[in-house]
KEVEXZA-437239 format. One record per residue (C-alpha): residue number from 1; residue in three letters; x, y, z. Coordinates in steps of 0.2 Angstrom, whole numbers, plus 5000, padded with zeros to 4 digits. Each point is the difference from the previous one (the first is absolute). Layout:
N
 pos code    u    v    w
 NUM  ALA    X    Y    Z
...
# end
This chain:
789
 pos code    u    v    w
   1  MET 4739 5167 5158
   2  LEU 5009 4991 4980
   3  CYS 4990 5002 4985
   4  THR 5003 4986 4987
   5  ARG 5009 5006 4983
   6  LYS 4984 5003 4990
   7  GLN 4994 5013 5017
   8  GLU 5017 5008 4999
   9  GLU 5000 5001 4978
  10  ALA 4983 5009 5004
  11  ARG 5008 5012 5014
  12  CYS 5013 5004 4985
  13  SER 4991 5004 4987
  14  GLN 5000 5017 5002
  15  GLY 5015 5013 4997
  16  ALA 5011 4987 4995
  17  HIS 5019 5002 4995
  18  TRP 5016 4987 4995
  19  SER 5014 5000 5012
  20  ARG 5013 4987 4998
  21  VAL 5009 4988 5015
  22  VAL 5015 4995 4995
  23  TRP 5006 4983 5012
  24  ARG 5016 4996 4998
  25  ASN 5012 4985 4997
  26  THR 4986 4991 4992
  27  THR 4995 4999 4983
  28  HIS 4984 5007 4999
  29  TRP 4992 5020 4999
  30  TRP 4985 5002 5011
  31  TRP 4989 5014 4993
  32  MET 4985 5008 5012
  33  ARG 4985 5009 4997
  34  THR 4999 5012 5015
  35  HIS 4986 5015 5004
  36  GLN 5002 5013 5013
  37  THR 4987 4997 5013
  38  ASP 4999 5008 5016
  39  GLY 5021 5004 4998
  40  ARG 5002 4981 4997
  41  ARG 5004 4994 4984
  42  CYS 4992 4979 4996
  43  LEU 5004 4987 4990
  44  PHE 4992 4997 4985
  45  ARG 5006 4987 4991
  46  LEU 5018 4993 4997
  47  LEU 5006 4993 4983
  48  LEU 5017 4990 4998
  49  LEU 5010 5004 4985
  50  SER 5017 4989 5001
  51  GLY 5015 5003 4991
  52  SER 5012 5011 5015
  53  THR 5008 5000 5015
  54  ALA 5008 5010 5014
  55  ASP 5006 4998 5015
  56  HIS 4990 5013 5012
  57  PHE 4981 5005 5005
  58  VAL 4993 5018 4992
  59  HIS 4986 5005 5003
  60  LEU 4991 5015 4989
  61  PRO 4992 5011 5008
  62  PHE 5000 4997 5017
  63  LEU 4986 4991 5006
  64  VAL 4988 4996 5012
  65  PRO 4990 4984 5000
  66  SER 4983 4999 5007
  67  PRO 5003 4982 5011
  68  CYS 4988 4993 4985
  69  CYS 5012 5007 4992
  70  LEU 5015 4988 5005
  71  LEU 4991 4985 5002
  72  PHE 4995 5001 4982
  73  LEU 5017 5003 4995
  74  LEU 5008 4987 5008
  75  LYS 4986 4987 4995
  76  THR 5003 5008 4979
  77  MET 5020 4998 5004
  78  GLU 4996 4983 5006
  79  ASP 4987 4995 4986
  80  VAL 5014 5005 4990
  81  PHE 5018 4992 5005
  82  LYS 4989 4986 4997
  83  VAL 4997 5004 4981
  84  THR 5017 5004 4997
  85  GLU 5005 4982 5010
  86  THR 4990 4990 4989
  87  THR 5004 5012 4983
  88  GLN 5019 4996 5003
  89  ALA 4998 4982 5003
  90  ARG 4990 5001 4984
  91  PRO 5010 4989 4985
  92  PRO 5005 5009 4987
  93  LEU 4991 5001 4984
  94  LEU 5013 4993 4991
  95  GLU 5012 4988 5007
  96  ARG 5014 4991 4993
  97  GLN 5004 4981 4995
  98  VAL 5014 4994 5005
  99  ARG 5008 4988 4987
 100  GLN 5013 4987 5007
 101  ARG 5012 4994 4984
 102  PRO 5007 4986 4999
 103  SER 5020 4999 5001
 104  THR 5012 4999 4985
 105  VAL 5005 4982 5003
 106  SER 4984 4992 5005
 107  LEU 4990 5009 4985
 108  LEU 5019 4991 4991
 109  LYS 4996 4983 5008
 110  SER 4981 5000 4998
 111  ASN 5004 5003 4978
 112  LEU 5010 4989 5003
 113  LYS 4992 4989 5007
 114  LYS 4985 5001 4989
 115  GLY 5012 5000 4984
 116  MET 5007 4983 5005
 117  THR 4986 4991 5004
 118  CYS 4994 4988 4986
 119  SER 4983 4990 4998
 120  VAL 4989 4996 4988
 121  PRO 4987 5015 5002
 122  ARG 5018 5013 4998
 123  VAL 5005 4989 4986
 124  ARG 4986 5002 4990
 125  SER 4998 5020 5004
 126  THR 5014 5003 4997
 127  LEU 4999 4988 4982
 128  THR 4984 5011 4997
 129  GLY 5008 5016 5004
 130  PHE 5013 4999 4989
 131  PHE 4990 4991 4987
 132  PRO 4984 5007 4999
 133  VAL 4993 4990 4985
 134  VAL 5001 4984 5014
 135  GLY 4986 5008 5010
 136  TRP 4986 5006 4986
 137  LEU 5005 4990 4985
 138  PRO 4992 4983 5008
 139  LYS 4986 5014 5005
 140  TYR 4997 5003 4983
 141  LYS 4980 5001 4992
 142  LEU 5004 4994 4983
 143  ARG 4984 5004 4992
 144  GLU 5000 5018 5009
 145  TYR 5016 5004 4996
 146  VAL 5008 4991 4986
 147  TRP 4989 5009 4987
 148  GLY 5006 5017 5004
 149  ASP 5020 4993 5003
 150  VAL 5000 4993 4982
 151  MET 4994 5013 4991
 152  SER 5011 5013 5009
 153  GLY 5014 4991 4999
 154  LEU 4998 4997 4980
 155  ILE 4997 5016 4998
 156  VAL 5016 5009 5011
 157  GLY 5010 4982 4992
 158  ILE 4994 5008 4983
 159  ILE 5006 5020 5003
 160  LEU 5016 4993 5011
 161  VAL 5007 4989 4982
 162  PRO 5003 5018 4989
 163  GLN 5002 5011 5017
 164  ALA 5014 4988 5004
 165  ILE 5010 5001 4986
 166  ALA 4999 5016 4996
 167  TYR 5006 5004 5017
 168  CYS 5015 4993 4998
 169  LEU 5006 5013 4988
 170  LEU 4998 5013 5018
 171  ALA 5013 4988 5007
 172  GLY 5011 4998 4990
 173  VAL 4998 4980 4997
 174  GLU 4995 4988 4987
 175  PRO 4978 4997 5000
 176  ILE 5001 4979 5004
 177  TYR 5007 5009 5019
 178  GLY 4983 5010 5002
 179  LEU 4990 4983 4997
 180  TYR 5011 4992 5014
 181  THR 4998 5013 5011
 182  SER 4979 5002 5000
 183  PHE 5001 4980 5000
 184  TYR 5010 4999 5018
 185  ALA 4994 5013 5007
 186  ASN 4981 4997 4998
 187  ILE 5004 4983 5008
 188  ILE 5009 5003 5013
 189  TYR 4987 5015 5006
 190  PHE 4987 4987 4997
 191  LEU 5010 4989 5014
 192  MET 5006 5016 5013
 193  GLY 4985 5014 4996
 194  THR 4986 5004 5011
 195  SER 4992 5011 4987
 196  ARG 4986 4993 4989
 197  HIS 4999 5014 4989
 198  VAL 5022 5005 4995
 199  SER 5007 4996 4985
 200  VAL 5019 4999 5002
 201  GLY 5011 4999 4986
 202  ILE 5011 5011 4985
 203  PHE 4993 5019 5006
 204  SER 5006 5015 4988
 205  LEU 5010 5009 5014
 206  MET 5010 4987 5007
 207  SER 5006 4994 4982
 208  LEU 5005 5018 4997
 209  MET 5011 5001 5016
 210  VAL 5005 4983 4996
 211  GLY 5005 5006 4984
 212  GLN 5009 5014 5005
 213  VAL 5013 4990 5011
 214  VAL 5001 4988 4983
 215  TYR 5007 5014 4990
 216  ARG 5011 5005 5010
 217  GLU 5009 4982 5006
 218  VAL 4998 4996 4982
 219  PHE 5009 5016 4993
 220  LEU 5014 5003 5014
 221  ALA 5003 4978 4995
 222  GLY 5004 5008 4986
 223  PHE 4985 4994 4986
 224  ASP 4994 5010 4986
 225  LEU 4981 5009 5004
 226  SER 4996 5002 4986
 227  GLU 4984 4991 4991
 228  ASP 5012 4991 4986
 229  SER 5014 4999 5009
 230  LYS 5009 5011 4991
 231  ALA 5008 5017 5009
 232  PRO 4990 5015 4999
 233  GLY 5003 5013 4988
 234  PRO 5007 5017 5003
 235  ASP 4980 5007 5000
 236  VAL 4998 4992 5016
 237  PHE 5000 5008 5016
 238  ASN 5009 4989 5015
 239  GLY 5009 5008 5013
 240  SER 5005 4984 5005
 241  MET 5007 4991 4984
 242  GLY 5018 5002 5008
 243  VAL 5003 4984 4997
 244  ASN 5010 4991 4984
 245  LEU 4985 4987 4996
 246  THR 5011 4985 4990
 247  ALA 4993 4996 4984
 248  GLY 4992 4982 4995
 249  VAL 4994 4988 5014
 250  HIS 5004 5006 5018
 251  THR 5000 4990 5016
 252  VAL 5003 4998 5022
 253  GLU 5006 4989 5009
 254  LEU 4987 4997 5013
 255  MET 4999 4983 5010
 256  GLY 5016 4992 4990
 257  LEU 4987 5001 4986
 258  GLN 5003 5013 4983
 259  CYS 4983 5008 5002
 260  GLY 4993 5014 4986
 261  LYS 4991 5013 4999
 262  GLU 4983 4993 5004
 263  CYS 5007 4988 5013
 264  TYR 5007 5014 5009
 265  ALA 4983 5010 4999
 266  ILE 4992 4985 5011
 267  SER 5013 4997 5010
 268  ILE 4998 5017 5006
 269  ALA 4983 4999 4998
 270  ALA 4998 4984 5013
 271  SER 5013 5006 5012
 272  VAL 4991 5018 5003
 273  THR 4985 4992 5001
 274  PHE 5007 4986 5013
 275  LEU 5005 5016 5011
 276  ALA 4986 5005 4998
 277  GLY 4988 4987 5007
 278  VAL 5015 4997 5013
 279  TYR 4997 5019 5009
 280  GLN 4983 4996 4999
 281  PHE 5001 4983 5009
 282  MET 5009 5009 5012
 283  MET 4987 5014 5003
 284  ALA 4986 4989 5002
 285  VAL 5013 4989 5012
 286  PHE 5001 5016 5010
 287  ARG 4985 5009 4997
 288  LEU 5005 5014 4994
 289  GLY 4986 5002 4988
 290  PHE 4996 5017 5010
 291  VAL 5014 5005 4985
 292  SER 4985 5001 4987
 293  VAL 4989 5015 5012
 294  TYR 5015 5015 4993
 295  LEU 4994 4994 4982
 296  SER 4986 5012 5000
 297  ALA 4986 4999 4987
 298  PRO 5005 5018 4992
 299  MET 5020 4992 5000
 300  LEU 4993 4987 4993
 301  ASP 4989 5005 4985
 302  GLY 5013 5012 4996
 303  PHE 5014 4988 5000
 304  ALA 4990 4987 4989
 305  THR 4993 5016 4987
 306  GLY 5019 5006 4997
 307  ALA 5007 4980 4998
 308  SER 4981 4995 4989
 309  PHE 5011 5019 4989
 310  THR 5014 4991 5000
 311  ILE 4996 4985 4993
 312  LEU 4991 5009 4986
 313  THR 5015 5009 4993
 314  VAL 5011 4983 5003
 315  GLN 4987 4991 4989
 316  ALA 4998 5016 4988
 317  LYS 5016 4994 4988
 318  TYR 4989 4985 4997
 319  LEU 4986 5009 4995
 320  LEU 5010 5009 4987
 321  GLY 5010 4982 4997
 322  LEU 5018 5010 5005
 323  LYS 5012 4992 5004
 324  ILE 5013 5009 5015
 325  PRO 5006 4995 5015
 326  ARG 4991 5004 5017
 327  TYR 5008 5011 5008
 328  GLN 5007 4999 5017
 329  GLY 4999 5015 5013
 330  TYR 4994 5013 5007
 331  GLY 4985 5006 4990
 332  THR 4996 4988 4989
 333  VAL 4985 5006 4994
 334  VAL 5007 5019 4993
 335  VAL 5013 4991 4992
 336  THR 4990 4984 4993
 337  TRP 4992 5013 4992
 338  PHE 5011 5009 4995
 339  ASN 5008 4982 4990
 340  ILE 4983 5001 4993
 341  PHE 4999 5017 4991
 342  SER 5017 4996 4995
 343  ASN 4997 4984 4990
 344  ILE 4983 5002 4994
 345  HIS 5004 5000 4985
 346  LYS 5004 4982 5001
 347  THR 4983 4995 5004
 348  ASN 4992 4984 4994
 349  LEU 4986 5005 4991
 350  CYS 4994 4981 5002
 351  ASP 5001 5001 5019
 352  LEU 4995 5017 5001
 353  ILE 4981 4995 4990
 354  THR 4999 4985 5008
 355  SER 5002 5009 5018
 356  VAL 4985 5014 4994
 357  ILE 4990 4984 4995
 358  CYS 5003 4990 5015
 359  ILE 4997 5016 5015
 360  PHE 4984 5005 4989
 361  ILE 4993 4983 5006
 362  LEU 5006 4997 5016
 363  VAL 4997 5016 5005
 364  GLY 4981 4999 4989
 365  ALA 4997 4984 5009
 366  LYS 5004 5008 5019
 367  GLU 4990 5015 4998
 368  ILE 4984 4987 4995
 369  GLN 5003 4988 5015
 370  GLU 5000 5016 5009
 371  ARG 4986 5005 4995
 372  TYR 4988 4986 4999
 373  LYS 5008 4993 5014
 374  ASP 4983 4995 5007
 375  ARG 4992 4992 4986
 376  ILE 5017 4990 4995
 377  LYS 5007 4991 5017
 378  ILE 5015 4988 4991
 379  PRO 5014 5015 4995
 380  LEU 5006 4999 4980
 381  PRO 5013 4989 4997
 382  THR 5007 5014 4990
 383  GLU 5016 4997 5004
 384  LEU 5002 4981 4994
 385  VAL 4990 5007 4987
 386  VAL 5014 5010 4993
 387  VAL 5012 4990 5005
 388  ALA 4994 4987 4987
 389  GLY 4997 5011 4987
 390  ALA 5015 5008 4999
 391  THR 5009 4987 5000
 392  LEU 4992 4990 4985
 393  ALA 5002 5016 4989
 394  SER 5017 5000 5007
 395  HIS 5004 4983 4995
 396  PHE 4991 5001 4984
 397  GLY 5008 5019 4995
 398  GLU 5015 4996 5007
 399  PHE 5003 5016 5007
 400  ASN 5014 4994 5007
 401  SER 5009 4996 4983
 402  HIS 4994 5013 4989
 403  TYR 4996 5014 5009
 404  GLY 5016 4999 5015
 405  SER 4985 5001 5015
 406  SER 5006 4991 5016
 407  VAL 4991 4985 5005
 408  SER 5002 4989 5016
 409  GLY 5010 4987 4993
 410  HIS 4998 4980 5003
 411  ILE 4992 4997 5017
 412  PRO 5006 4981 5008
 413  THR 4987 4989 5006
 414  GLY 5001 4992 5018
 415  PHE 5010 5003 5014
 416  ILE 5019 5004 5002
 417  PRO 5009 4989 5016
 418  PRO 5001 5010 5015
 419  GLN 5016 5012 5006
 420  VAL 5006 5005 5017
 421  PRO 5000 5022 4995
 422  SER 5017 5008 4999
 423  PHE 5006 5003 5017
 424  SER 5016 5009 4990
 425  LEU 4986 5013 4994
 426  MET 4991 5001 5017
 427  PRO 5012 5015 5006
 428  ARG 4998 5010 4983
 429  VAL 4984 5000 5002
 430  ALA 4996 4998 5022
 431  LEU 4991 5018 4997
 432  ASP 4990 5002 4985
 433  ALA 4991 4985 5008
 434  ILE 4994 5011 5017
 435  PRO 4987 5010 4990
 436  LEU 4993 4982 4990
 437  ALA 4999 4992 5015
 438  VAL 4991 5015 5010
 439  ILE 4991 5004 4987
 440  SER 4992 4984 4994
 441  PHE 4995 4996 5018
 442  ALA 4991 5018 4999
 443  PHE 4990 4995 4986
 444  THR 4997 4984 5007
 445  VAL 4994 5001 5015
 446  SER 4990 5019 4996
 447  LEU 4992 4989 4987
 448  SER 4994 4984 5010
 449  GLU 4992 5012 5013
 450  MET 4992 5012 4989
 451  PHE 4992 4984 4991
 452  ALA 4997 4991 5016
 453  LYS 4992 5015 5008
 454  LYS 4986 5002 4986
 455  ASN 4998 4979 4998
 456  GLY 4997 4999 5018
 457  TYR 5013 4990 5008
 458  THR 5018 5004 5008
 459  VAL 5020 4997 4994
 460  ARG 5015 4998 5010
 461  PRO 5010 5014 4995
 462  ASN 5016 4989 5006
 463  GLN 4996 4985 4992
 464  GLU 4999 5011 4983
 465  MET 5017 5005 5003
 466  LEU 5004 4981 5003
 467  ALA 4992 4995 4985
 468  ILE 5007 5011 4989
 469  SER 5014 5000 5004
 470  PHE 5002 4982 4995
 471  CYS 4992 5005 4987
 472  ASN 5017 5007 4995
 473  ILE 5014 4988 5007
 474  ILE 4993 4985 4994
 475  PRO 4998 5006 4982
 476  SER 5016 5010 4999
 477  PHE 5006 4982 4998
 478  PHE 4990 4996 4987
 479  HIS 5007 5016 4989
 480  CYS 4986 5011 5005
 481  PHE 4998 5018 5004
 482  THR 4992 5010 5014
 483  THR 4981 4998 5002
 484  SER 4986 5013 5010
 485  ALA 4982 5000 5001
 486  ALA 4994 5009 4985
 487  LEU 4985 5009 5001
 488  ALA 4992 4999 4983
 489  LYS 5000 4980 4999
 490  THR 4992 5002 5017
 491  MET 4986 5011 4996
 492  VAL 4997 4986 4985
 493  LYS 5002 4986 5012
 494  ASP 4986 5008 5010
 495  SER 4987 5006 4988
 496  THR 4999 4981 4993
 497  GLY 4996 4993 5015
 498  CYS 5014 4993 5008
 499  GLN 4998 4992 5015
 500  THR 5016 4991 5006
 501  GLN 5017 4998 4996
 502  VAL 4997 4988 4987
 503  SER 4998 5012 4988
 504  SER 5020 5002 5000
 505  LEU 5001 4982 4997
 506  ILE 4990 5002 4985
 507  SER 5012 5013 4994
 508  ALA 5015 4991 5003
 509  LEU 4993 4985 4991
 510  VAL 4995 5013 4984
 511  VAL 5019 5006 5000
 512  LEU 5006 4982 5002
 513  LEU 4990 4996 4983
 514  VAL 5009 5015 4991
 515  LEU 5016 4995 5008
 516  LEU 5000 4982 4994
 517  PHE 4991 5001 4984
 518  PHE 4997 5019 4991
 519  ALA 5014 5009 5006
 520  PRO 5010 4996 4983
 521  PHE 4984 5010 4991
 522  PHE 5005 5016 5007
 523  TYR 5017 5000 4990
 524  ALA 4993 5016 4989
 525  LEU 4991 5008 5011
 526  GLN 5007 5018 4999
 527  LYS 5010 5009 5013
 528  CYS 4985 5015 4998
 529  VAL 4988 4990 5000
 530  LEU 5006 4996 5020
 531  ALA 5004 5018 5000
 532  CYS 4981 5003 4999
 533  ILE 4994 4991 5013
 534  ILE 5008 5008 5012
 535  ILE 5000 5016 4997
 536  VAL 4979 4994 5001
 537  SER 5003 4994 5015
 538  LEU 5005 5018 5008
 539  ARG 4985 5010 4996
 540  GLY 4992 4997 5016
 541  ALA 5017 5006 5010
 542  LEU 5004 5016 4984
 543  ARG 4982 5006 5002
 544  LYS 5004 5004 5022
 545  PHE 5006 5016 4992
 546  LYS 4980 5005 4998
 547  ASP 4998 4997 5019
 548  VAL 5016 5013 5005
 549  PRO 4986 5014 5000
 550  ALA 4988 4992 5012
 551  LYS 5017 4993 5011
 552  TRP 5004 5020 5000
 553  ARG 4983 5005 5008
 554  SER 4998 4985 5012
 555  SER 5019 5002 5007
 556  ARG 5013 5011 4993
 557  GLY 5016 4990 5010
 558  ASP 4993 4982 4992
 559  ALA 4998 5008 4983
 560  ILE 5018 5006 5002
 561  VAL 5005 4985 5005
 562  TRP 4993 4991 4985
 563  LEU 5008 5013 4991
 564  VAL 5020 4999 5004
 565  ALA 4998 4982 5001
 566  MET 4991 4997 4983
 567  SER 5015 5014 4992
 568  CYS 5015 4993 5010
 569  THR 4996 4984 4995
 570  ALA 4994 5002 4982
 571  LEU 5017 5012 4997
 572  ILE 5016 4994 5009
 573  SER 4996 4982 5003
 574  VAL 4989 4988 5007
 575  GLU 5008 4995 5014
 576  LEU 5004 5019 5006
 577  GLY 4983 5005 4998
 578  LEU 4995 4986 5013
 579  LEU 5013 5005 5011
 580  VAL 4997 5019 4997
 581  GLY 4979 4999 5002
 582  VAL 5002 4989 5017
 583  VAL 5014 5012 5009
 584  PHE 4988 5016 4992
 585  SER 4983 4993 5007
 586  MET 5007 4996 5017
 587  MET 5010 5019 5000
 588  CYS 4981 5005 5000
 589  ILE 4994 4994 5011
 590  ILE 5012 5005 5012
 591  TYR 4999 5017 4993
 592  GLU 4982 4998 5005
 593  THR 5006 4997 5016
 594  GLN 5010 5013 5002
 595  LYS 4987 5012 4995
 596  PRO 4986 4993 5007
 597  LYS 4981 5009 5003
 598  VAL 4999 5009 5016
 599  SER 4983 5009 5007
 600  LEU 4996 5010 5015
 601  MET 4985 4990 5008
 602  GLY 4982 5008 5004
 603  ARG 4987 4995 5012
 604  ALA 4983 4995 4989
 605  ASN 4986 5012 5009
 606  ASP 4996 4993 5018
 607  SER 5008 4980 4993
 608  ASP 5017 4994 5008
 609  LEU 5005 4996 4979
 610  TYR 5013 5012 4992
 611  GLU 5006 5002 4984
 612  ASP 5010 5010 4990
 613  VAL 4994 5018 4999
 614  ASP 5006 5004 4984
 615  GLU 4991 4983 4992
 616  TYR 4982 5005 5008
 617  LYS 4988 5014 5004
 618  ASP 4993 5005 5018
 619  LEU 5016 4994 5010
 620  LEU 5005 5009 5015
 621  PRO 5017 4996 5007
 622  PRO 4999 4997 5019
 623  LEU 5005 5016 5011
 624  GLY 5018 5002 5007
 625  VAL 5005 4982 4989
 626  GLN 5006 4995 4985
 627  VAL 4999 4984 4995
 628  PHE 5012 4995 4984
 629  ARG 4998 4985 4990
 630  PHE 5015 4992 4989
 631  GLN 4996 4987 4989
 632  ALA 5015 4990 4994
 633  PRO 5012 4989 5012
 634  LEU 5013 5009 5010
 635  TYR 5017 4995 4996
 636  TYR 5018 5008 4998
 637  ALA 4997 5008 4982
 638  ASN 4982 5010 5003
 639  LYS 5004 5002 5018
 640  ASP 5008 5018 4995
 641  SER 4983 5004 4988
 642  PHE 4988 4993 5015
 643  LEU 5008 5015 5011
 644  LYS 5000 5014 4991
 645  SER 4981 4993 4992
 646  LEU 4997 5001 5021
 647  TYR 5009 5018 5002
 648  LYS 4992 5007 4985
 649  ALA 4982 4994 5002
 650  VAL 5000 5005 5020
 651  GLY 5010 5017 4996
 652  VAL 5012 4999 5015
 653  GLU 5017 4993 4998
 654  PRO 5005 4998 5019
 655  PHE 5018 5003 4997
 656  LEU 4995 5017 4990
 657  GLU 4989 5004 5012
 658  VAL 5013 4997 5015
 659  THR 5011 5011 4993
 660  ARG 4988 5014 4994
 661  ARG 4995 4997 5020
 662  SER 5016 5006 5005
 663  LYS 5002 5013 4991
 664  ALA 4984 5010 5002
 665  GLU 5009 4995 5020
 666  ARG 5016 5009 4997
 667  LYS 4991 5015 4991
 668  ALA 4991 5002 5012
 669  LYS 5011 4996 5017
 670  ASP 5011 5015 4992
 671  MET 4987 5012 4998
 672  PHE 4992 4997 5018
 673  LEU 5018 5001 5005
 674  LYS 5004 5018 4992
 675  GLU 4980 5005 5006
 676  ALA 5007 4996 5016
 677  LYS 5018 5006 4997
 678  ALA 4992 5017 4996
 679  ASN 4988 5002 5013
 680  ARG 5015 4994 5013
 681  ASP 4984 4985 5004
 682  LYS 5010 4985 5005
 683  THR 4985 4988 4996
 684  ASN 5006 4982 4994
 685  GLY 4999 5001 4982
 686  GLU 4991 4980 5001
 687  VAL 4983 5007 5002
 688  VAL 4998 5004 4984
 689  ILE 5002 4985 4993
 690  GLY 4984 4991 5002
 691  LEU 4993 5015 4989
 692  VAL 5010 4993 4983
 693  GLN 4993 4981 5002
 694  ARG 4989 5000 4983
 695  GLU 4987 4990 5003
 696  LEU 4998 4988 4987
 697  GLU 4982 4993 4994
 698  PHE 5002 4984 5003
 699  HIS 5007 4990 5019
 700  THR 4999 4983 4991
 701  ILE 5004 4992 4983
 702  VAL 4993 4982 4998
 703  LEU 5009 4988 4988
 704  ASP 4987 4989 4990
 705  CYS 5010 4985 4999
 706  SER 4986 4991 4991
 707  ALA 5007 4999 4983
 708  ILE 5018 4999 5005
 709  PRO 5003 4980 4999
 710  PHE 5016 5001 5007
 711  ILE 5015 5007 5006
 712  ASP 5020 4997 5004
 713  SER 5013 5006 5010
 714  ALA 5000 5018 4991
 715  GLY 4983 5002 5001
 716  LEU 5000 4999 5020
 717  ALA 5012 5011 5002
 718  ALA 4990 5011 4990
 719  PHE 4987 4998 5010
 720  LYS 5011 5001 5018
 721  GLY 5006 5015 4991
 722  LEU 4984 5009 4997
 723  VAL 4994 4997 5017
 724  LYS 5015 5010 5007
 725  GLU 5002 5013 4990
 726  TYR 4982 5004 5001
 727  LYS 4999 4997 5020
 728  GLU 5014 5015 4998
 729  ILE 4986 5012 4996
 730  GLY 4987 4995 5006
 731  VAL 4990 4989 4991
 732  SER 4995 4982 5004
 733  LEU 5000 4984 4985
 734  LEU 4989 4988 5000
 735  LEU 4998 4981 4990
 736  ALA 4986 4995 4994
 737  SER 4993 4984 4990
 738  CYS 5017 4990 4999
 739  ASN 4999 4985 4996
 740  THR 5009 4984 5011
 741  SER 5016 5002 4987
 742  VAL 5004 5018 5004
 743  ILE 4994 4997 5019
 744  ASP 5012 4985 5001
 745  THR 5015 5010 4993
 746  LEU 4996 5015 5010
 747  ARG 4998 4991 5016
 748  LYS 5018 4992 4996
 749  GLY 5008 5017 4999
 750  ARG 4993 5005 5013
 751  PHE 4990 5014 4993
 752  PHE 4987 4999 5016
 753  GLY 5014 5001 5013
 754  LYS 5008 4984 5013
 755  ASP 4986 4986 5001
 756  ASP 4990 5012 4989
 757  LYS 4995 5009 5014
 758  ASP 4992 5015 4988
 759  MET 4991 4990 4987
 760  SER 4983 5000 5005
 761  SER 5003 5024 5001
 762  SER 5009 4996 4984
 763  LEU 4989 4986 4987
 764  PHE 4982 5001 4995
 765  HIS 4992 4989 4991
 766  THR 4987 5011 4992
 767  VAL 5006 5019 4994
 768  HIS 4982 5006 5010
 769  THR 5007 4994 5017
 770  ALA 5018 5005 4998
 771  VAL 4991 5021 4997
 772  LEU 4988 4996 5016
 773  TYR 5015 4995 5007
 774  ALA 5011 5016 4993
 775  ASN 4985 5014 5006
 776  SER 5000 4993 5016
 777  ARG 5016 4998 5006
 778  LYS 5001 5018 4996
 779  LEU 4985 5006 5005
 780  LEU 5005 4994 5018
 781  SER 5019 5008 4998
 782  ASN 4990 5017 4996
 783  SER 4993 4996 5016
 784  ALA 5013 4994 5011
 785  ILE 5010 5016 4997
 786  LYS 4985 5013 5003
 787  ASP 5000 4991 5016
 788  ASP 5018 5004 5004
 789  ALA 4999 5018 4992
# end
């Protein structure tokens, strides 16, 4: 009489024990629970485990099932096969999408067709994109915006006038050209800019870099660099003074005309500005704005601080009234201070007293403004007050004639006719224009995005690059020099209620009034006053020195980059400081990828979460499996570091392990042969080989690839080599948590074999899945070995 499953379980509930039947040539292991009843073994339960293959049927121990057990066995096997077929037919958990990329020819055709299409909406869109003012000006909310724009425009214009005159000292050109530059840059950015708050115009750093080029070329052309147009005295150290300067008026021929010192200086400035604008335009056309990502924030801060220290050094001689030429060459800061102290006995007391008074007033006003910024909503026009007061004092006190104080001189009114930049000078300044172009657009784009984010709107970086390029190209025809967005004036605009770029138009009108009517009144303005304005404006950059300890605590790498960029800029030169800063910051990133953090992973309790055993408590490494994480891209520069760190972490280097085993086998075999020879035993020495095989603490290495963003061919070769090497010592290598980029590279390199046949057994979505698979495979392997034995 046949019995049901419950009846059979009831009959077999006493004296049961486990044995196993393996049905080979399938992918199933059948476990049965049996007991002894009347000399027979009866089936109690079947459990399916997948993951092994075999080729024949084995029963352990010998089974003598009852008829009910046979029928139950057949029925259960049939049910399990149905479940298995259903499981195998189930789609995978994650399935990659098939992406069909259009061919290059069809893509070019579609782009050309789209680009050549002409319609009224397209013309309107192109015009609005190139001149954003066409889009927002018709929508201008007059009652809501006009008061803030007018106020911010007037205040920035009042600040801009004295700064435009002062920064010409840095650029090495006459004050009138600073006013021209401020006027044209504001007009052009009003038409083409997408930021509502950025103030584009003269910037101290750009003026310094332009001045470096101007003074170098003016000196090489044979002009005298001294303030009073006399040859420098013997007590002035200048290593580049090997050229004999002609006495009297010296001119050079430029574009068919005789050009003096000031004419030649502005021609150099206009040429380098034109090239900088062309470079920026090309970068915008070819979408090369990504270059700015290599200018890290610590590097830019260090570069700006070092340049500020250089500016302070260059302007220090004006504070003392010393008439010494500007040094040309590396180490400007050191040599200039040496020249200043060598000529300290020539200090002009009138300039020194004026400088002390002006700095005291300017710094005091800035401190009051910062302390009571919540109450004082409008910035104090301290610079304009100081300029006006100092000009009146110098004019009525006749400081120039009585005390020999240097003054700005005649500033003409009106505009000079436009002129094409000298193409004959451009080859000499082509390289100098590159850092100007990069720094100019980097500051402009970063400031635009920063204030756009602060005020809740968006900007177009590529259009910003176009705007700043035309702010340099077009003004270069009108005797202007390189411009950029300025942080200080932009912050003033933002704090005084600026809403749109109409404020830039108002600032340009203020500069225009000075150009047309008030410029000659600045004739008696002392240069020391202008130097004071420049130096006080550097307070923000020089205060960065106080942030060094905080930078060091938060990130030593960033602090080192800041120190290197600042030191090289201040002690060597501005251009080399920028280059060294960029290269050093990139080397730091490369070093981080060459020496990344590596870790062995452990499991958190009974969860499927694995983390660094050195960073978290109570983590247990999985039994027989080493989980290794490498937190960096795997490429040619760090593949050796990856291999060394893996060998060190798991404690087994395959090559050394194979060598050690070979030596041990040879030694054991020799010893056995000696013993056999002594005992006249003819047993084959190969019997002892198994005795020297060291059992490793792990059988599988799982590589957690979640922190590897990409691998190259060298990384792929490293993976292949690891699989081959560890296989020789009986250790498997599994990959887990790979992103699609890594998987595609592995598949293209046939890491998983032909047609990816080994992909399902080598690649897993999670670390836990890989660990479970490794342990189950090891268990089945051990069981198969016992069966064969």
